[in-house]
N, C-alpha and C positions, 0 to 999 in steps of 0.2 A: 502492500500499498505505498504510496505516496502524497502528502499534502503538498497541495498546489496555492501559490500566490502567484495571482494576476492581475496585471496591472498596466496601466498605456495611458497616452498623452501627458506625462508627468513635466513637460517641456522645460528640462533643466531646473523642477523642482524636487527637492528629497526632504525629508525632513528625520525626526527621530521615531515618532511613530508611524511610521511608512516601514521606516527599518525593524522597527519593534516586530512587525508582521510579518516581514522579511525572513527574518532571522527563527520563527518558529514553523518555517516551511521546510518542505526537504527540497524544494524546488520553484525557483523565481521564474515567472515568463513573464517580460514586455512587449508588448505588441504595437511599438513604435511613437515615435515622436519623444525621444526619450531628453532630446535637447540638448544635453552635455553631457561628458563624460564622467565626471566628477558622478554623475546619477549613476550612472552603469560601474562606474568602480566601488561605488556606497553600495549598491545592492551584493555585488560580486564577493563583498566582503564580510556578509553576513549569511550567503545566500550558498548551503553546500553545493547546488548546481545554480547557475544561471543562464537562461535563453534569450534571446531576444530578437526581432527584426529590427530595421529602419524605417523609419519613418519619412514622411514631407517636407519635414521641418528640417530633419538631422543632416549634418552637418559633412566633408571629408571624412573626418576621422573614425566617426561612427560608423556610416555605410563600408568603410575599409574593415570594419570589424565583425559588421554584423551585414545579415543576405535582406534581401528584401522579401523572402517567404523562404519559411523555417517546416518543414516539413518532418516530425521525426514518431518514432512509438514511444509512450508512457506507459510501463504495465503492458497490456497488452489494447490500448487504446490507438488507431493512429490521427495522429491530430496534425495540422495544420495552421501555423500563425502567419499574419501579413497584416499591414496598416491599413492599407484600403480592398479590403474586398467585399462591401456590402451584409448584407443578410438576407433570409431566405425568401425566393420570388423576386430579390433585389440586387442578386450579386454582382459587382462591380465586374466591369467588361475582361481585364486585365485578369481573372480567376475564373470568368463563368465558363470558358471551353471542359476546360481542367479538372473543376469542380465538379460540374454533371458526366464526364468521362471516368474521373477516378475520385470519386468523394471519402473526403475523412471520416472517421467516426466524429469530430472534435472540431470546429471550425473557428478559428477565432482572429479577430480582427478590433481597429482602435480606432483612430480619426475623427469619428462623429461625435466623440464628448458623449453620447449616449448611452448610458447602459443599457446593455441588452442582450438575455436570453430565453433564446427561442430554439422549438424543433423543427427541421427540416423534415413533413413527411415522408415527400416525394420521396428525397437522396438519402433517408435515414440517418440523418447524424443532427447533432444540436451544437445550435451555434453560439459564442458568447463576445458580446464586446464589454469588458468592464468598465466603459466611461471612462471617465478621465479621473488619475489622481495627480495632476499639476492642480497650479491655483489661476494658470492661462487661459482665460476663455469665458463664455457665455453660460456657463453650467454654476448652477449654484449651492451645488452640492458633491464635491470630491469621493469615488467610487471605484473601490476595487472588488476584487471577487476572488474567495477563499474556498477551496472544494479538494474532494480526494479521489482520487484515481484508485480502486481496488479490482487488481483481474483489468476486465473489461468494462466493469462500474463508473461511473463519473456518480459521486453520492456528497451529500453532506454541503450541500451549494447554500454559501456563505457571501451576501455580500457587505462589507466593509464600508461605512458612509463616515465623510469628513466633514464640515460644513466648508465653505468656499477658500476660507483666508488662513483658517485657524486649525490647529491638533490636525 
């Protein structure tokens, strides 16, 4: 069983509360718009495993370290993370063809700053967007997701909320 912390759209923001949650996870996944390498370095320092993709605001240094798309197995779950991916019935053009041909079990994207967890019943996958953990953007509540992967099961999903500028 793996305990996962999923976040996105930090836009160069990191604080002790985020790092506290990260230190409790077996793996931390970041769905892009990291913003500054200080964020990825801080998360890597506390997380046993750190996986990330770059987003549209990320510069050369982050793009050299992290891919646009990341597909991997966690336990027995096929996971695909990308920054601009859309969601069921509205997948982004850049991923639509591949997701229809070869859907993962768990599809993760960021970018919208909107927390969204939904099933794609046609493709038999679970989509997650953790919202935004950073303070930049129009969102009023900062969010992350915490869940467990146990074999083929994705379970114990929890939304972690912070107000937009503190904690």
